[in-house]
GUKOL-21309 format. One line per 2 residues: number of its first residue (from 1); for each residue y, z, x of N, C-alpha, C. Coordinates in steps of 0.1 Angstrom, whole numbers. Example, Ala and Ser with C-alpha at 12.3 -4.5 7.8 and 13.67 -1.06 7.14 Angstrom:
residues 2
1) -57/78/132/-45/78/123/-33/78/132; -22/71/128/-11/71/137/0/79/129
This chain:
residues 163
1) 625/217/87/618/223/100/611/213/106; 607/200/104/601/194/112/612/189/122
3) 624/185/121/632/179/131/635/192/141; 634/203/136/638/213/144/624/216/154
5) 611/215/148/602/217/159/602/206/169; 607/194/164/607/181/174/616/185/181
7) 626/191/181/638/192/191/638/202/200; 626/212/194/624/225/205/610/214/216
9) 604/208/211/593/202/217/601/193/229; 612/182/222/619/174/235/628/184/241
11) 632/195/241/638/203/247/629/206/257; 619/213/255/607/216/263/604/207/274
13) 602/194/270/599/188/275/609/180/287; 623/184/282/635/181/291/635/191/305
15) 634/207/296/632/217/308/622/215/317; 610/215/313/596/207/323/600/199/333
17) 606/187/323/614/174/334/623/179/348; 630/188/339/644/194/353/635/201/363
19) 622/209/359/618/219/369/608/212/376; 603/202/374/597/193/380/605/189/392
21) 615/179/387/627/171/394/628/181/406; 633/191/400/641/204/408/629/207/425
23) 616/210/417/607/211/427/606/203/436; 610/190/435/603/179/442/618/174/449
25) 628/181/447/640/175/454/636/189/466; 634/203/460/631/213/474/621/211/482
27) 609/200/479/599/200/488/605/191/498; 609/181/492/614/172/501/623/172/512
29) 631/184/507/645/187/513/632/199/529; 623/203/518/621/217/530/610/206/538
31) 605/196/538/595/186/547/602/180/556; 615/175/551/625/171/555/630/174/567
33) 632/189/568/639/204/579/624/202/588; 613/203/579/603/206/589/596/194/602
35) 600/181/593/598/169/600/607/171/615; 619/176/610/629/173/621/628/185/633
37) 623/197/629/622/205/636/607/200/646; 597/196/640/587/189/650/590/179/656
39) 600/172/654/604/160/665/610/165/673; 622/177/671/627/182/680/617/186/692
41) 607/199/685/599/204/697/590/199/702; 587/179/699/580/172/705/587/170/714
43) 599/166/715/613/161/723/612/169/733; 613/181/732/616/190/742/604/195/749
45) 590/195/747/577/194/750/577/183/764; 580/169/755/579/158/765/588/164/776
47) 600/160/774/608/166/782/607/175/797; 603/188/790/596/201/799/582/195/803
49) 579/186/802/566/179/809/574/169/819; 581/161/817/587/152/826/591/160/836
51) 598/168/837/610/175/843/600/185/853; 587/190/849/581/198/854/573/191/866
53) 578/174/871/569/168/876/578/170/892; 590/172/886/600/176/903/604/189/900
55) 607/196/890/610/214/892/598/220/902; 588/220/896/577/227/908/580/226/921
57) 591/219/928/592/219/943/604/231/943; 611/227/937/622/239/936/620/254/941
59) 625/258/951/622/270/957/614/271/968; 611/264/967/593/262/977/600/261/992
61) 593/262/1003/600/262/1012/587/257/1020; 575/251/1018/565/247/1025/559/233/1018
63) 570/227/1012/568/211/1013/566/198/1027; 555/194/1021/551/185/1031/555/169/1032
65) 556/161/1045/564/152/1040/555/141/1030; 543/144/1029/536/138/1018/541/138/1004
67) 538/150/1001/545/157/988/562/151/988; 568/151/995/583/139/992/579/125/990
69) 571/122/999/565/107/996/561/106/981; 553/113/976/549/116/960/557/118/953
71) 567/127/957/582/128/947/590/112/946; 590/106/953/598/96/960/593/86/946
73) 582/85/951/573/72/945/570/73/928; 569/84/927/571/96/910/585/87/908
75) 598/88/914/612/87/911/611/69/910; 606/62/921/606/49/922/600/39/906
77) 588/49/904/582/43/893/588/44/883; 592/57/883/607/60/870/617/51/868
79) 622/51/879/633/41/882/630/24/876; 617/22/880/612/7/877/609/6/861
81) 609/19/854/602/16/840/619/14/831; 624/22/837/638/23/826/647/14/830
83) 652/6/844/659/-1/849/665/-10/841; 661/-14/827/664/-24/822/671/-18/811
85) 671/-6/810/679/0/799/692/-1/801; 701/0/787/716/-2/792/725/7/798
87) 717/19/795/724/34/799/713/40/813; 707/31/820/698/38/831/705/45/842
89) 718/42/843/725/52/856/725/64/849; 733/63/839/737/77/832/722/88/828
91) 713/81/825/701/89/817/688/87/821; 687/79/829/675/77/834/668/77/851
93) 675/76/852/677/70/870/673/85/874; 662/84/888/659/95/895/664/96/909
95) 668/104/919/674/102/931/668/112/940; 661/108/952/657/117/960/658/114/967
97) 672/125/974/680/128/987/670/140/997; 670/125/1008/659/137/1021/670/135/1027
99) 667/139/1044/677/140/1055/672/125/1058; 685/118/1060/684/103/1068/682/95/1051
101) 677/99/1042/673/86/1033/684/90/1021; 692/88/1017/697/96/1008/694/93/993
103) 687/77/996/683/74/980/673/70/984; 661/78/989/646/74/991/635/71/983
105) 641/68/969/630/64/960/634/49/960; 643/43/969/645/29/966/639/20/980
107) 636/32/987/634/27/1000/622/28/1006; 613/40/995/599/38/994/590/34/997
109) 588/21/995/581/11/995/581/5/1009; 591/7/1014/594/-1/1028/593/12/1038
111) 598/28/1037/598/35/1044/585/46/1045; 578/48/1037/569/58/1037/560/59/1042
113) 553/44/1054/545/45/1064/557/49/1075; 567/45/1074/579/49/1085/579/63/1087
115) 579/69/1079/581/85/1075/568/94/1079; 558/88/1075/544/92/1077/544/92/1094
117) 544/82/1099/543/81/1111/552/91/1122; 567/91/1115/574/94/1122/571/112/1124
119) 564/118/1110/564/132/1112/546/137/1111; 539/123/1115/525/127/1115/519/124/1130
121) 524/114/1137/518/106/1149/522/111/1158; 516/116/1171/518/120/1182/511/115/1191
123) 513/113/1207/505/106/1215/504/118/1224; 494/120/1235/483/128/1241/496/134/1246
125) 507/134/1256/518/141/1259/524/147/1251; 530/140/1238/532/153/1234/522/168/1225
127) 509/165/1227/500/173/1222/501/187/1232; 506/185/1242/501/190/1253/514/198/1255
129) 529/192/1247/541/206/1249/540/213/1233; 542/225/1242/541/236/1228/551/228/1214
131) 562/227/1218/574/223/1210/572/214/1201; 559/204/1205/556/192/1196/548/194/1189
133) 540/204/1192/528/210/1178/536/215/1169; 548/218/1170/551/225/1156/559/210/1146
135) 560/199/1152/565/185/1150/549/183/1135; 543/185/1137/529/184/1128/528/192/1116
137) 534/202/1119/539/211/1107/551/211/1102; 558/203/1103/567/204/1095/568/204/1081
139) 578/214/1079/578/220/1065/593/212/1055; 595/215/1046/610/212/1040/612/224/1028
141) 621/221/1022/624/230/1011/632/222/1001; 633/222/987/635/215/977/651/225/974
143) 662/222/977/672/228/972/681/230/964; 680/217/958/688/215/941/681/204/935
145) 683/210/924/679/196/915/690/197/905; 693/182/901/705/180/890/696/175/879
147) 707/173/866/700/169/855/711/159/850; 705/146/847/715/139/834/715/151/816
149) 726/158/820/732/162/810/739/156/795; 738/147/797/749/143/784/737/138/771
151) 728/136/776/719/131/766/702/133/773; 700/125/773/683/132/783/682/144/783
153) 685/147/795/682/163/799/671/162/811; 668/149/819/659/148/826/665/150/838
155) 656/151/849/658/150/864/666/138/865; 678/139/871/685/129/881/686/131/893
157) 682/140/901/689/143/914/677/153/920; 670/150/928/662/160/936/665/161/947
159) 664/174/958/674/175/973/664/179/981; 657/171/990/653/182/1001/658/180/1015
161) 658/194/1018/660/196/1034/649/201/1044; 651/200/1057/641/203/1064/645/216/1069
163) 634/229/1067/632/243/1071/635/243/1083
């Protein structure tokens, strides 16, 4: 009888050990799935926040030259940040396409003042001309936004046209 009771105690201990091990494996798998879901949500939120800096212009037809210069500066800063990555062109580069400046972000440091002068400065003779007054209020529209589809999903190109 003594051996039978010891065998039952050992069997019970093994059964409890297997239950504890099963519970540990279940919790490990569950928490692993949860953490990957949380990481995916964080990535999606960061991507949405990043792209929102550009997508707020899509469909608008009241964009000023100042806003376009701001977008070009944003793209320029982004390109400087990621330029040393091996897959920069395919995954991170942002291009601002503006009439007369197909890669405005590359020229923004040199061209921003030229653009501002071109769209905001007029002399006294021009003020008297009714057609030139509208030159001060020139607006643009964002006609197209393209994305890096393969991996990052980030904005790759934003195109503006004159209204």
